[in-house]
KOLDRENKE-43760 format. One record per residue (C-alpha): residue number from 1; x, y, z. Coordinates in nm, 4 decimals. Layout:
% KOLDRENKE-43760
(node NUM,(X,Y,Z)),
...
//
This chain:
% KOLDRENKE-43760
(node 1,(-12.6652,6.2652,4.0321)),
(node 2,(-12.8628,6.4358,4.3049)),
(node 3,(-12.6701,6.6426,4.5568)),
(node 4,(-12.9517,6.6800,4.8082)),
(node 5,(-12.8603,6.5820,5.1615)),
(node 6,(-12.4978,6.4977,5.0676)),
(node 7,(-12.3684,6.4669,5.4223)),
(node 8,(-12.6032,6.1804,5.5029)),
(node 9,(-12.5559,5.9988,5.1724)),
(node 10,(-12.2019,6.0185,5.0353)),
(node 11,(-12.0260,6.3495,5.1023)),
(node 12,(-11.7058,6.2561,4.9176)),
(node 13,(-11.8944,6.1661,4.6014)),
(node 14,(-12.1039,6.4824,4.6258)),
(node 15,(-11.7947,6.6954,4.6676)),
(node 16,(-11.6318,6.5321,4.3657)),
(node 17,(-11.9323,6.6453,4.1631)),
(node 18,(-11.9798,6.9852,4.3287)),
(node 19,(-11.8385,7.1745,4.0292)),
(node 20,(-12.1562,7.0816,3.8397)),
(node 21,(-12.3591,7.2550,4.1082)),
(node 22,(-12.1500,7.5708,4.0694)),
(node 23,(-12.2034,7.5594,3.6946)),
(node 24,(-12.5787,7.5510,3.7567)),
(node 25,(-12.5777,7.8547,3.9870)),
(node 26,(-12.3051,8.0483,3.8040)),
(node 27,(-12.5318,8.3319,3.6886)),
(node 28,(-12.6374,8.4214,4.0418)),
(node 29,(-12.3229,8.3116,4.2263)),
(node 30,(-12.1589,8.6533,4.2676)),
(node 31,(-12.4841,8.8251,4.3642)),
(node 32,(-12.5745,8.5649,4.6256)),
(node 33,(-12.2235,8.5747,4.7737)),
(node 34,(-12.2660,8.9483,4.8323)),
(node 35,(-12.6240,8.9056,4.9508)),
(node 36,(-12.5707,8.6292,5.2067)),
(node 37,(-12.2460,8.7711,5.3454)),
(node 38,(-12.3783,9.1299,5.3563)),
(node 39,(-12.0844,9.2240,5.1343)),
(node 40,(-11.8255,9.0832,5.3724)),
(node 41,(-11.7043,8.8265,5.1192)),
(node 42,(-11.5531,9.1157,4.9221)),
(node 43,(-11.3760,9.2444,5.2348)),
(node 44,(-11.2467,8.8954,5.3137)),
(node 45,(-11.1129,8.8340,4.9645)),
(node 46,(-10.9388,9.1712,4.9600)),
(node 47,(-10.7834,9.0909,5.2977)),
(node 48,(-10.5818,8.8142,5.1316)),
(node 49,(-10.3576,9.0819,4.9810)),
(node 50,(-10.2131,9.1555,5.3258)),
(node 51,(-10.0655,8.8079,5.3499)),
(node 52,(-9.8908,8.7820,5.0130)),
(node 53,(-9.5136,8.7283,5.0229)),
(node 54,(-9.3090,9.0473,5.0169)),
(node 55,(-9.1466,9.0206,4.6750)),
(node 56,(-9.1736,9.1863,4.3347)),
(node 57,(-9.2940,9.0393,4.0027)),
(node 58,(-9.4993,8.7731,4.1738)),
(node 59,(-9.6727,8.4988,3.9785)),
(node 60,(-9.9836,8.3707,4.1570)),
(node 61,(-10.2358,8.0941,4.1042)),
(node 62,(-10.5922,8.0895,4.2331)),
(node 63,(-10.7334,7.7399,4.2835)),
(node 64,(-11.1084,7.6830,4.2363)),
(node 65,(-11.1100,8.0377,4.1051)),
(node 66,(-11.4792,8.0474,4.0135)),
(node 67,(-11.5548,8.3875,3.8637)),
(node 68,(-11.2005,8.5135,3.9342)),
(node 69,(-11.2841,8.7601,4.2125)),
(node 70,(-10.9702,8.6806,4.4115)),
(node 71,(-10.7352,8.7327,4.1174)),
(node 72,(-10.9024,9.0610,4.0258)),
(node 73,(-10.8763,9.1953,4.3792)),
(node 74,(-10.5124,9.0876,4.4067)),
(node 75,(-10.4179,9.2678,4.0876)),
(node 76,(-10.6147,9.5788,4.1764)),
(node 77,(-10.4485,9.6129,4.5168)),
(node 78,(-10.0930,9.4825,4.4764)),
(node 79,(-9.8607,9.6209,4.2107)),
(node 80,(-9.6061,9.3481,4.2843)),
(node 81,(-9.8145,9.0864,4.1045)),
(node 82,(-9.6960,9.0357,3.7493)),
(node 83,(-9.9112,8.7461,3.6306)),
(node 84,(-10.1998,8.5359,3.7574)),
(node 85,(-10.3551,8.2030,3.6701)),
(node 86,(-10.6872,8.0588,3.7791)),
(node 87,(-10.8141,7.7035,3.7518)),
(node 88,(-11.1600,7.5556,3.7997)),
(node 89,(-11.3661,7.2642,3.6743)),
(node 90,(-11.6811,7.4766,3.6337)),
(node 91,(-11.6663,7.6158,3.2810)),
(node 92,(-11.9697,7.8401,3.3254)),
(node 93,(-11.8002,8.0081,3.6210)),
(node 94,(-11.4799,8.0505,3.4200)),
(node 95,(-11.6739,8.2100,3.1351)),
(node 96,(-11.8090,8.4760,3.3710)),
(node 97,(-11.4617,8.5256,3.5147)),
(node 98,(-11.3154,8.5831,3.1683)),
(node 99,(-11.5792,8.8477,3.0994)),
(node 100,(-11.4888,9.0266,3.4231)),
(node 101,(-11.1180,9.0094,3.3415)),
(node 102,(-11.1863,9.1519,2.9958)),
(node 103,(-11.3904,9.4389,3.1405)),
(node 104,(-11.1010,9.5205,3.3764)),
(node 105,(-10.8564,9.5042,3.0836)),
(node 106,(-10.6439,9.2438,3.2580)),
(node 107,(-10.6637,8.9752,2.9912)),
(node 108,(-10.2893,9.0122,2.9254)),
(node 109,(-10.2153,8.9492,3.2932)),
(node 110,(-10.4678,8.6859,3.4033)),
(node 111,(-10.5313,8.3490,3.2408)),
(node 112,(-10.8174,8.1194,3.3420)),
(node 113,(-10.8191,7.7540,3.2449)),
(node 114,(-10.9982,7.4307,3.3147)),
(node 115,(-10.8196,7.2437,3.5922)),
(node 116,(-10.8676,7.0110,3.8866)),
(node 117,(-10.7446,7.1278,4.2276)),
(node 118,(-10.6462,6.7701,4.3094)),
(node 119,(-10.4234,6.7557,4.0002)),
(node 120,(-10.3088,7.1137,3.9447)),
(node 121,(-10.1987,7.1403,3.5794)),
(node 122,(-9.8661,7.3160,3.6401)),
(node 123,(-9.5096,7.1934,3.7009)),
(node 124,(-9.3332,7.2108,4.0360)),
(node 125,(-9.1982,7.5375,4.1808)),
(node 126,(-9.3966,7.7764,3.9597)),
(node 127,(-9.5721,8.0245,4.1886)),
(node 128,(-9.4853,8.2785,4.4555)),
(node 129,(-9.8312,8.2463,4.6080)),
(node 130,(-10.1352,8.0226,4.5733)),
(node 131,(-10.4827,8.1187,4.6893)),
(node 132,(-10.8063,7.9272,4.7323)),
(node 133,(-11.1174,8.1036,4.8597)),
(node 134,(-11.4249,7.9139,4.9765)),
(node 135,(-11.3222,7.6169,4.7660)),
(node 136,(-11.1257,7.3698,4.9709)),
(node 137,(-11.4233,7.2590,5.1787)),
(node 138,(-11.5802,7.1386,4.8524)),
(node 139,(-11.2898,6.9070,4.7750)),
(node 140,(-11.3217,6.5332,4.8329)),
(node 141,(-10.9554,6.5149,4.9425)),
(node 142,(-10.8507,6.8505,5.0916)),
(node 143,(-10.5077,6.7275,5.2041)),
(node 144,(-10.4365,6.6146,4.8480)),
(node 145,(-10.5260,6.9649,4.7298)),
(node 146,(-10.2934,7.1185,4.9875)),
(node 147,(-10.0108,6.8901,4.8768)),
(node 148,(-10.0693,6.9903,4.5162)),
(node 149,(-10.0545,7.3555,4.6174)),
(node 150,(-9.7292,7.2896,4.8009)),
(node 151,(-9.5895,7.1178,4.4912)),
(node 152,(-9.6508,7.4101,4.2550)),
(node 153,(-9.5241,7.6759,4.4968)),
(node 154,(-9.1690,7.8011,4.4711)),
(node 155,(-8.9443,7.7611,4.7770)),
(node 156,(-9.0514,8.0305,5.0264)),
(node 157,(-9.3826,8.0480,4.8414)),
(node 158,(-9.7015,8.0928,5.0398)),
(node 159,(-10.0461,7.9345,5.0440)),
(node 160,(-10.3417,8.1531,5.1413)),
(node 161,(-10.6637,7.9682,5.2172)),
(node 162,(-10.9823,8.1656,5.2829)),
(node 163,(-11.2655,7.9543,5.4174)),
(node 164,(-11.5759,7.9738,5.6296)),
(node 165,(-11.5391,7.8759,5.9940)),
(node 166,(-11.7504,7.8720,6.3090)),
(node 167,(-11.7283,8.1484,6.5722)),
(node 168,(-11.5907,8.0503,6.9126)),
(node 169,(-11.8398,8.2693,7.0981)),
(node 170,(-12.1371,8.0522,7.1956)),
(node 171,(-12.4043,8.3156,7.1245)),
(node 172,(-12.2568,8.4119,6.7880)),
(node 173,(-12.2115,8.0477,6.6913)),
(node 174,(-12.5747,7.9679,6.7736)),
(node 175,(-12.7031,8.2646,6.5742)),
(node 176,(-12.4739,8.1798,6.2834)),
(node 177,(-12.5921,7.8175,6.2755)),
(node 178,(-12.9547,7.9295,6.2655)),
(node 179,(-12.8678,8.1510,5.9686)),
(node 180,(-12.6802,7.8683,5.7942)),
(node 181,(-12.9420,7.6025,5.8552)),
(node 182,(-13.2677,7.7909,5.8140)),
(node 183,(-13.2190,8.1192,5.6286)),
(node 184,(-12.9620,8.0484,5.3574)),
(node 185,(-13.1195,7.7244,5.2254)),
(node 186,(-13.4673,7.8769,5.1976)),
(node 187,(-13.3686,8.2142,5.0536)),
(node 188,(-13.1016,8.0548,4.8327)),
(node 189,(-13.3586,7.8177,4.6849)),
(node 190,(-13.5953,8.1058,4.6117)),
(node 191,(-13.3360,8.3362,4.4551)),
(node 192,(-13.1323,8.0758,4.2663)),
(node 193,(-13.3989,7.8208,4.1852)),
(node 194,(-13.1603,7.5527,4.3136)),
(node 195,(-13.2540,7.4350,4.6610)),
(node 196,(-13.0087,7.1448,4.6592)),
(node 197,(-12.7127,7.3794,4.6063)),
(node 198,(-12.7770,7.5904,4.9121)),
(node 199,(-12.8583,7.2934,5.1345)),
(node 200,(-12.5261,7.1459,5.0272)),
(node 201,(-12.3311,7.4674,5.0822)),
(node 202,(-12.4515,7.5279,5.4344)),
(node 203,(-12.3748,7.1686,5.5421)),
(node 204,(-12.0191,7.1854,5.4125)),
(node 205,(-11.9540,7.4901,5.6299)),
(node 206,(-12.0647,7.3025,5.9422)),
(node 207,(-11.8770,6.9806,5.8762)),
(node 208,(-11.5444,7.1075,5.7407)),
(node 209,(-11.2462,7.1381,5.9809)),
(node 210,(-11.1676,7.4932,6.0909)),
(node 211,(-10.9282,7.6730,6.3212)),
(node 212,(-10.6659,7.4477,6.4778)),
(node 213,(-10.8060,7.1440,6.2951)),
(node 214,(-10.7470,7.2987,5.9543)),
(node 215,(-10.3997,7.4136,6.0571)),
(node 216,(-10.3273,7.0490,6.1355)),
(node 217,(-10.4338,6.9548,5.7813)),
(node 218,(-10.1916,7.2112,5.6398)),
(node 219,(-9.9155,7.0799,5.8621)),
(node 220,(-9.9788,6.7232,5.7459)),
(node 221,(-9.9520,6.8438,5.3851)),
(node 222,(-9.6029,6.9830,5.4521)),
(node 223,(-9.6554,7.3532,5.5180)),
(node 224,(-9.4597,7.5498,5.7787)),
(node 225,(-9.5248,7.8740,5.9671)),
(node 226,(-9.8986,7.8048,5.9622)),
(node 227,(-10.1175,8.0790,6.1062)),
(node 228,(-10.4958,8.1156,6.1282)),
(node 229,(-10.6304,8.4711,6.0943)),
(node 230,(-10.9977,8.4833,6.2043)),
(node 231,(-11.2234,8.7330,6.0282)),
(node 232,(-11.5511,8.8897,6.1431)),
(node 233,(-11.5590,8.7197,6.4848)),
(node 234,(-11.4599,8.3852,6.3326)),
(node 235,(-11.7244,8.3561,6.0598)),
(node 236,(-11.4376,8.3129,5.8134)),
(node 237,(-11.0653,8.2527,5.8491)),
(node 238,(-10.7564,8.3104,5.6379)),
(node 239,(-10.4951,8.0392,5.6820)),
(node 240,(-10.1384,8.1020,5.5693)),
(node 241,(-9.8573,7.8523,5.5324)),
(node 242,(-9.5132,7.8620,5.3727)),
(node 243,(-9.3118,7.6174,5.1648)),
(node 244,(-8.9522,7.5500,5.2660)),
//
């Protein structure tokens, strides 16, 4: 199916198929993340480490793990993590992630597997922390994903959601929207050869709930102690919530 102009046609259906888009752009995905964010996506992912629970021998799961950047950064920066799992529907992205894990010699610590965020393939009460970075806005039913994350977390476990958001400052927001609407789609099409993908990506950033609205989604899914931590003047946000 075509994913061009998904917001006007059927955004839920497009999101359900978005993993196919990520498979198509998998070879340039990491490079374009760095390029379009001016390297800030690395800083943002590493920032997740600050919000992990304070406990030893943690077992973590990364939802919509892509090429496994989050898991690699967590292991490199936190010695309290004992084992990590990543799930994604995009097999081409997982293949790249496995290569990166192998090159970091973490194949005995990190396991990647095919899995749907809306039906996480693990039993209840398995993980100390669950992360999802730039993935939940691509889900057809984000509250269902949050409830699945809550299900697989241990009591006192923590969800860490990193997602794009819109700055509150009017000038910054206007400049950011120009970048999203006019720069990223054009340059993304040229560099990736997939114009539909980068038109889709920029629209999901604009239409997905952020700030207080996303905190409300987490609350409706059953999380407590929900806090939004804006990054880079609000261009991205880390949301944390605990299971009780």
